[in-house]
C-alpha positions as CSV (number, residue, x, y, z in Angstrom):
1,X,16.7,-1.9,5.9
2,X,13.0,-1.5,6.0
3,X,10.8,-4.2,4.7
4,X,8.5,-3.3,1.8
5,X,4.8,-4.1,1.5
6,X,3.7,-7.1,-0.5
7,X,1.3,-6.2,-3.3
8,X,-1.9,-8.3,-3.8
9,X,-4.3,-8.0,-6.7
10,X,-7.9,-8.9,-6.3
11,X,-10.7,-8.9,-8.8
12,X,-13.8,-8.6,-6.6
13,X,-17.3,-9.1,-8.0
14,X,-19.9,-7.8,-5.6
15,X,-23.6,-8.6,-5.6
16,X,-25.1,-6.8,-2.7
17,X,-28.8,-7.4,-2.9
18,X,-29.6,-5.5,0.2
19,X,-28.1,-2.2,-1.1
20,X,-28.8,-3.0,-4.8
21,X,-25.1,-2.6,-5.5
22,X,-23.7,-4.8,-8.3
23,X,-20.2,-4.1,-9.5
24,X,-16.7,-5.5,-10.3
25,X,-13.6,-3.9,-8.6
26,X,-10.0,-4.4,-9.7
27,X,-8.2,-3.8,-6.4
28,X,-4.6,-3.5,-5.4
29,X,-3.9,-4.2,-1.7
30,X,-0.6,-3.4,-0.1
31,X,0.0,-5.8,2.8
32,X,2.3,-4.2,5.3
33,X,5.1,-6.6,6.6
34,X,3.4,-6.7,10.0
35,X,-0.1,-7.3,8.6
36,X,-1.4,-10.9,8.5
37,X,-3.3,-12.5,5.7
38,X,-6.3,-12.6,8.0
39,X,-6.3,-8.8,8.6
40,X,-5.8,-8.1,4.9
41,X,-8.8,-10.3,4.0
42,X,-10.9,-8.6,6.6
43,X,-10.0,-5.3,5.0
44,X,-11.1,-6.8,1.7
45,X,-14.4,-8.0,3.2
46,X,-15.0,-4.6,4.8
47,X,-14.5,-3.0,1.3
48,X,-17.1,-5.4,-0.1
49,X,-19.6,-4.7,2.6
50,X,-19.4,-1.0,2.0
51,X,-18.5,-0.9,-1.7
52,X,-19.0,2.4,-3.5
53,X,-17.4,3.9,-6.5
54,X,-15.5,6.4,-4.3
55,X,-14.4,3.9,-1.7
56,X,-10.6,3.5,-1.5
57,X,-7.9,1.9,0.6
58,X,-6.0,4.2,2.9
59,X,-2.6,3.8,4.6
60,X,-4.3,2.5,7.8
61,X,-1.9,0.8,10.0
62,X,1.1,2.7,8.6
63,X,-0.4,6.2,9.1
64,X,-2.6,7.0,12.0
65,X,-4.1,9.9,10.1
66,X,-5.6,7.6,7.5
67,X,-8.3,5.0,7.6
68,X,-7.8,1.4,6.5
69,X,-10.6,2.2,4.0
70,X,-12.4,5.5,3.4
71,X,-14.8,7.2,1.1
72,X,-14.3,10.9,0.3
73,X,-16.6,13.1,-1.6
74,X,-15.4,15.0,-4.6
75,X,-14.4,17.9,-2.3
76,X,-12.2,15.7,-0.2
77,X,-14.5,15.6,2.8
78,X,-14.4,12.1,4.5
79,X,-17.9,10.6,4.4
80,X,-17.0,7.2,5.7
81,X,-14.0,6.0,7.7
82,X,-13.5,2.2,8.0
83,X,-11.0,0.5,10.3
84,X,-10.4,-3.2,10.9
85,X,-9.0,-4.8,14.0
86,X,-9.0,-3.3,17.5
87,X,-8.1,0.3,17.2
88,X,-7.2,2.6,20.1
89,X,-10.2,4.5,21.4
90,X,-8.3,7.8,20.9
91,X,-7.9,7.1,17.2
92,X,-11.6,6.4,16.9
93,X,-12.4,9.7,18.5
94,X,-10.0,11.4,16.1
95,X,-11.7,9.7,13.2
96,X,-15.1,10.9,14.4
97,X,-13.9,14.4,14.3
98,X,-12.9,14.0,10.6
99,X,-15.6,11.7,9.2
100,X,-19.4,11.7,8.9
101,X,-19.5,8.0,9.7
102,X,-17.0,5.6,11.3
103,X,-17.3,1.8,10.9
104,X,-15.1,-0.6,12.9
105,X,-14.8,-4.3,12.0
106,X,-13.4,-6.2,15.0
107,X,-12.1,-9.7,14.8
108,X,-10.0,-12.0,16.9
109,X,-12.5,-14.0,19.0
110,X,-12.2,-13.5,22.8
111,X,-9.6,-10.7,22.3
112,X,-12.1,-8.7,20.3
113,X,-14.8,-9.3,23.0
114,X,-12.5,-8.0,25.7
115,X,-11.5,-5.0,23.6
116,X,-15.2,-4.1,23.1
117,X,-16.0,-4.5,26.8
118,X,-13.1,-2.2,27.7
119,X,-14.2,0.4,25.2
120,X,-18.0,0.0,25.2
121,X,-18.9,3.1,27.3
122,X,-16.5,5.4,25.4
123,X,-17.7,4.1,22.0
124,X,-21.4,4.5,23.1
125,X,-20.8,8.3,23.4
126,X,-19.7,8.5,19.7
127,X,-23.0,8.5,17.8
128,X,-21.5,8.1,14.3
129,X,-19.6,4.9,15.3
130,X,-20.8,1.5,14.3
131,X,-18.9,-1.6,15.6
132,X,-19.2,-5.0,13.9
133,X,-17.7,-8.3,15.0
134,X,-16.5,-11.0,12.7
135,X,-16.1,-14.6,14.1
136,X,-12.5,-15.8,14.4
137,X,-13.1,-19.1,12.7
138,X,-14.6,-17.3,9.7
139,X,-11.8,-14.7,9.4
140,X,-9.2,-17.5,9.6
141,X,-11.0,-19.3,6.7
142,X,-10.9,-16.0,4.7
143,X,-7.1,-15.9,5.4
144,X,-6.8,-19.2,3.7
145,X,-8.1,-17.6,0.5
146,X,-5.3,-15.1,0.4
147,X,-3.2,-15.3,-2.8
148,X,-1.1,-12.7,-4.6
149,X,-3.7,-12.7,-7.4
150,X,-7.3,-13.4,-6.4
151,X,-10.6,-13.6,-8.2
152,X,-13.4,-13.4,-5.6
153,X,-17.1,-13.2,-5.6
154,X,-19.0,-11.6,-2.7
155,X,-22.7,-12.1,-2.3
156,X,-24.8,-10.3,0.3
157,X,-28.4,-11.2,0.7
158,X,-30.9,-11.4,3.6
159,X,-28.1,-10.7,6.2
160,X,-25.9,-13.5,4.8
161,X,-22.4,-12.8,3.5
162,X,-20.7,-15.2,1.2
163,X,-17.2,-14.8,-0.1
164,X,-15.9,-17.4,-2.7
165,X,-12.8,-17.8,-4.7
166,X,-14.2,-20.5,-7.1
167,X,-12.8,-23.4,-5.1
168,X,-14.1,-22.6,-1.6
169,X,-16.8,-20.5,-0.1
170,X,-16.9,-18.9,3.3
171,X,-20.1,-17.7,5.0
172,X,-19.4,-14.7,7.3
173,X,-21.7,-13.8,10.1
174,X,-21.2,-10.1,10.7
175,X,-22.7,-9.2,14.2
176,X,-23.5,-5.6,14.9
177,X,-22.2,-4.7,18.4
178,X,-23.1,-1.0,18.3
């Protein structure tokens, strides 16, 4: 018998002073049985960093033809493809063929660094790809905020990212690798 996804609800208030984006989002996240709280919270952070009225969660890790998060225009054209983790370079190339912009949010400490070193030259050839790294200690702190029902505030200002659940706050340093 196949395990089912666990549903998480998040009310996310975003104040992105760099993009002048201020909005509240009522989100439903399906956490695949093989997905960790850390990965799910990185997906949520990636959503906050790229928030837009047309941004939506895709099937991601359960369907290689879909992004973790994507933004499609009203005709269905994929404007932005966002994946988290350490995707296979072939999947990234495939995403580049389908989307105007591809964003990757890597995490995992030394493992992420090794992944980037192995894929750096191939990724450099893909002009619409941007790669960001999230420090492991900060993504682990985000994982501790995971609850089935969450109320979170994300503030982005002067290159600083803060995610808070009312009891704790985590500052996330998002380093652009490419």
